[in-house]
C-alpha positions, -999 to 999 in steps of 0.1 A, spaced: -122 392 -333 -116 399 -296 -84 417 -287 -64 410 -256 -66 436 -228 -31 449 -234 -29 445 -271 -34 481 -281 -5 493 -259 29 489 -274 54 478 -249 87 497 -252 114 476 -269 139 477 -240 111 467 -215 99 439 -238 135 426 -241 140 425 -203 107 408 -198 116 381 -224 150 376 -209 136 374 -173 112 347 -183 137 329 -205 117 335 -236 84 318 -226 52 322 -207 60 327 -170 33 302 -161 36 274 -187 67 282 -208 49 284 -241 72 304 -265 42 324 -280 33 352 -256 19 386 -247 30 413 -223 9 414 -192 5 441 -166 2 427 -131 -9 461 -120 -35 467 -147 -27 494 -172 -63 506 -168 -54 515 -131 -20 529 -138 -4 536 -171 30 521 -167 56 498 -183 75 488 -151 94 456 -155 88 447 -119 50 449 -124 49 431 -157 56 397 -172 51 376 -204 22 351 -205 9 330 -234 -25 340 -248 -43 314 -227 -26 322 -194 -29 359 -202 -66 355 -207 -69 337 -173 -50 366 -156 -70 394 -171 -103 376 -163 -92 372 -126 -86 334 -127 -51 341 -114 -51 364 -84 -25 389 -76 -6 366 -52 -5 338 -79 7 363 -105 35 375 -83 46 339 -76 46 331 -113 66 363 -121 92 355 -94 97 319 -106 90 316 -143 84 282 -158 115 281 -180 138 292 -151 124 264 -129 130 239 -158 165 251 -165 157 263 -200 180 293 -201 172 302 -237 136 289 -239 121 260 -258 127 273 -293 164 278 -290 184 271 -322 219 259 -318 233 273 -350 235 309 -363 211 304 -392 176 291 -399 173 258 -417 139 243 -421 121 216 -442 87 228 -455 68 210 -482 98 186 -486 122 214 -495 151 226 -473 149 263 -468 179 282 -454 175 318 -446 154 343 -426 120 356 -439 88 341 -453 87 303 -455 54 301 -474 33 328 -491 0 327 -510 -6 351 -538 20 375 -525 9 374 -488 34 357 -464 16 333 -440 46 319 -422 79 336 -416 109 327 -394 141 344 -382 166 342 -353 164 365 -323 194 381 -307 197 353 -281 194 324 -306 157 319 -302 136 311 -332 111 339 -339 79 328 -357 54 351 -375 21 335 -386 -11 349 -402 -40 326 -398 -74 327 -416 -106 308 -412 -122 288 -439 -145 317 -446 -116 341 -451 -116 361 -418 -84 368 -399 -85 346 -368 -50 350 -353 -18 369 -359 16 361 -344 46 385 -350 80 373 -338 64 350 -312 42 378 -299 5 369 -301 -10 401 -315 -46 392 -319 -71 363 -318 -95 347 -293 -73 323 -272 -103 302 -260 -105 283 -293 -68 275 -295 -49 245 -282 -12 252 -279 15 229 -267 53 234 -262 80 209 -253 117 211 -256 123 226 -291 87 218 -303 56 239 -308 21 229 -318 -8 252 -324 -42 238 -332 -78 251 -336 -105 225 -343 -132 251 -350 -111 266 -377 -94 233 -387 -60 250 -385 -28 233 -373 9 242 -372 36 220 -359 72 231 -356 100 207 -345 135 222 -343 152 193 -324 172 184 -355 190 202 -383 172 212 -404 140 218 -384 107 205 -397 74 223 -402 40 209 -410 9 231 -413 -27 232 -425 -37 267 -433 -66 285 -450 -63 314 -475 -91 328 -496 -111 295 -495 -80 273 -502 -68 247 -478 -30 246 -479 -16 214 -465 21 218 -459 36 183 -455 69 167 -449 70 159 -486 51 182 -508 22 206 -506 -15 199 -513 -41 225 -520 -77 215 -515 -66 179 -515 -45 180 -547 -8 182 -552 4 218 -559 23 215 -591 48 188 -600 64 166 -573 95 184 -561 124 165 -544 161 168 -537 159 206 -536 171 233 -512 167 270 -513 191 296 -498 172 328 -492 141 315 -508 105 306 -500 76 286 -513 48 307 -529 14 294 -541 -3 313 -569 -40 308 -566 -51 335 -590 -55 312 -621 -76 281 -628 -46 259 -617 -27 265 -584 10 269 -591 39 265 -568 68 289 -573 102 291 -557 113 327 -552 134 350 -530 123 358 -494 129 395 -499 123 419 -527 152 428 -550 172 399 -537 182 366 -553 178 332 -540 199 301 -548 183 268 -558 204 237 -549 196 204 -566 214 175 -548 204 139 -541 224 137 -508 205 154 -480 235 164 -459 254 177 -489 222 196 -500 219 212 -466 256 222 -465 255 237 -499 224 257 -490 241 270 -459 271 281 -479 249 298 -505 230 316 -477 263 329 -464 273 341 -499 240 360 -501 248 377 -468 284 384 -476 298 363 -447 335 354 -448 329 317 -449 303 318 -476 326 313 -505 315 301 -539 340 272 -535 319 259 -506 289 255 -529 309 228 -547 319 209 -516 
């Protein structure tokens, strides 16, 4: 798997923060909220982390810049007038209006920060909120043959050949596709809760995360589950046995999750939010709110 030219150099956290803020949390050229840190003056020429000589670019635009498809003048123009600044997107395209994560995955409302779906103990998709209210996405993507093909950590594209990926971003929407690997991820955070759909591979299993339910290799994973919400929980598929099992468990080790069963969607969401606050010890997360 080919690495990006700057991928082996860790950008200092204070520099990375300023670059993200300058670009309004998206690629300076196209606004995509999945990005890398690019040196306009190549690091190979001068080992530096100067904000004035760097910017964030999505993997595709970054590849263009490192291959010379964007000359120095074009790069400076892009840096001076980032896409999200021109579009008036002060906090990027994946900005969340509330101070918690709430997402529907596999038909279940998940409230909390951490893994959304894991397979046999390995998280494949995780979410959390950044300090400026942006949704941070971490994804590990495998091919049908089991090789690692891409890795995203907190919206930073760590590795993967960008030439085989098709990525689109609109206001509070993100789509990542790869026809060669038959992988797709769609995230829509326009409403509350947000919605996620995905087709992922893991150890030869095709996991189809739908709006209602999960299918593994074309078959339903476990019993049909409905009217459920999890506070501080995730969906985990156990593929170690002859039958794939779907488990509901905590996002973090040595921490509990709360399962809410409620037919009314809005009530279910409100109770899950209250339970999440209880788990975090927040003042408005009272046990009484769970009965509201």
